[in-house]
C-alpha positions in Angstrom: 109.2 123.1 87.8 105.8 121.9 86.7 105.3 118.2 87.6 104.1 117.3 84.1 107.2 118.9 82.5 109.4 117.0 85.0 107.6 113.7 84.1 108.3 114.3 80.4 112.0 115.0 81.0 112.2 111.8 83.1 110.6 109.8 80.3 112.9 111.3 77.7 116.0 110.5 79.9 114.8 106.9 80.5 114.5 106.4 76.7 117.9 108.0 76.0 119.6 105.8 78.6 117.9 102.6 77.5 120.3 102.1 74.6 117.5 101.8 72.0 118.8 105.0 70.4 121.7 103.0 69.0 119.4 101.1 66.6 116.8 103.8 66.2 115.5 104.8 62.8 114.2 108.3 62.3 110.9 109.0 60.6 110.4 112.5 59.3 107.1 114.3 58.5 106.0 117.7 57.5 104.0 119.2 60.4 101.7 122.0 61.2 101.7 123.2 64.8 98.6 125.2 66.1 98.2 126.6 69.6 95.1 128.5 70.7 93.3 129.0 74.0 95.3 126.4 75.9 95.0 123.8 73.2 97.8 122.2 71.1 97.3 120.6 67.7 100.0 119.0 65.6 99.2 117.6 62.1 101.7 115.1 60.7 101.9 115.0 56.9 103.5 113.0 54.1 103.3 115.2 51.0 99.7 116.6 50.9 98.2 113.8 53.0 97.7 114.0 56.8 98.8 110.7 58.3 98.2 111.5 62.0 97.2 114.2 64.3 98.1 114.9 68.0 95.8 117.1 70.1 96.0 118.1 73.8 95.3 120.8 76.3 97.5 122.7 78.7 97.6 125.9 80.8 98.6 128.6 78.3 97.3 131.4 76.2 97.8 133.2 72.9 97.5 131.9 69.4 100.1 130.4 67.0 100.3 128.6 63.7 103.5 127.3 62.2 104.8 124.9 59.6 107.9 122.7 59.8 109.3 119.2 60.3 108.7 116.5 62.9 111.0 113.6 63.6 109.9 110.4 65.3 111.6 107.3 66.5 108.9 105.1 65.0 106.1 105.7 62.5 103.6 108.2 63.9 100.8 106.2 62.2 101.4 103.5 64.8 100.4 105.9 67.6 96.8 106.5 66.4 94.4 106.1 69.3 97.1 106.3 71.9 97.8 109.0 74.5 101.1 110.8 75.2 102.4 113.7 77.1 103.9 116.8 75.5 105.8 120.0 76.1 105.5 123.1 73.9 107.8 126.1 73.7 107.0 129.1 71.6 109.4 132.0 71.1 108.3 135.2 69.5 105.6 137.9 69.6 104.3 138.5 66.1 106.3 135.9 64.3 107.7 132.9 66.1 109.3 129.5 66.4 107.6 126.5 68.1 109.2 123.4 69.5 107.0 120.5 70.5 108.2 117.3 72.2 105.7 114.4 72.4 106.6 111.4 74.5 104.7 108.1 75.2 107.0 106.2 77.5 104.8 103.1 77.6 105.0 102.9 73.8 108.7 103.9 73.6 107.7 106.8 71.3 109.3 110.2 71.1 108.8 113.0 68.6 110.3 116.4 68.2 108.6 119.0 66.0 110.1 122.4 65.0 108.0 125.0 63.2 108.2 128.6 62.1 105.0 130.7 61.8 102.9 133.6 63.1 101.4 134.2 66.5 99.8 136.8 68.8 100.2 136.9 72.6 102.5 134.0 72.6 103.0 131.7 75.6 106.5 130.6 76.7 106.6 127.0 77.8 103.7 124.6 78.6 103.0 121.0 79.0 100.1 118.6 79.2 98.6 115.4 77.8 96.9 114.6 74.5 96.0 111.8 72.1 96.8 110.8 68.6 94.1 110.3 65.9 
């Protein structure tokens, strides 16, 4: 297993075992997930306004764009300027579904994004690091 993917799993397990989940509030956003040339971009929106963006690179190919919903354990706006790790999984060839997990263990932040969209030459699973803006 890729070391970055294992680090993300370990961070998620640490968060889940911490007990903070018992009092967690969920913040939901509309999202657009884009993958192209080994680069991931997730736009977080409230209505028509983009409130945050996450971008990062990873070893993967293909192209994908999809729209869906993201859930976070704290407001994504609070993560602007901060770094986080991510995993991305895309299933499908011409159409597809994407799942993105973004974790910043040092900030106790976790987000899951699910989107449906279109893609060409889709990758399977990848992981890397990125930053919020």
